[in-house]
C-alpha positions in Angstrom: -20.4 173.4 104.0 -18.1 173.6 100.6 -17.2 170.7 98.5 -14.1 172.5 97.6 -10.9 171.5 98.8 -8.8 173.6 100.3 -5.7 175.0 99.6 -3.4 172.7 97.2 -0.9 169.9 97.9 2.5 171.0 99.3 5.3 170.6 96.4 7.5 168.5 98.6 5.5 166.7 101.8 7.8 167.0 104.7 5.3 166.2 107.4 4.5 162.6 108.0 0.5 163.3 107.7 1.2 165.1 104.2 3.2 162.2 103.0 1.0 160.0 104.0 -2.2 161.9 102.4 -0.8 162.6 98.9 0.9 158.9 99.0 -1.1 157.1 95.7 -2.0 153.6 97.0 -4.7 153.2 94.9 -1.8 153.1 91.6 0.7 150.6 94.1 -2.6 148.0 94.6 -3.3 148.3 91.0 -0.1 148.1 89.0 2.4 146.2 91.5 2.0 142.2 90.6 3.1 141.2 94.3 -0.4 142.1 95.8 -2.1 139.6 93.6 0.2 136.7 94.2 -0.3 137.6 98.1 -3.7 137.0 97.9 -3.8 134.3 95.8 -1.0 132.4 98.2 -2.8 132.9 101.4 -5.8 131.5 99.8 -3.6 128.2 98.6 -1.9 128.4 102.0 -4.9 128.4 104.3 -5.7 124.6 104.1 -2.2 123.7 104.1 -2.1 125.7 108.0 -5.2 124.7 109.1 -4.3 120.8 108.3 -0.8 121.2 110.2 -2.7 123.5 113.1 -5.0 119.9 113.4 -2.6 117.6 113.3 -0.2 119.8 115.9 -3.1 120.1 118.3 -4.8 116.4 118.3 -5.9 114.9 121.2 -2.4 112.8 121.1 -0.1 114.9 120.6 -1.1 117.2 122.9 -0.9 114.3 125.7 2.3 113.4 124.8 3.9 117.2 124.7 2.3 117.5 128.2 3.9 113.9 129.3 7.5 115.3 128.0 7.2 118.6 129.7 6.2 116.8 132.8 9.5 114.4 132.3 11.3 117.7 132.0 9.9 119.4 134.5 11.0 116.2 136.8 14.5 116.1 135.6 15.1 120.0 136.7 13.5 119.7 139.8 
């Protein structure tokens, strides 16, 4: 097998697969600020989301929610 690329890139890639193959994703990831800030924000928000999840799914809250659902179901039937 030869390691040489076959053919040459199109001047204007008109098929979706050619557009994806020629898209400069590496340049976008290196040059745009949003990717760095997105990663930092995810890391910083994970502990907050974990605390909210623990509060919302605590046994007392789950029991309270089940009681509210039961009362609502009794009112409708």
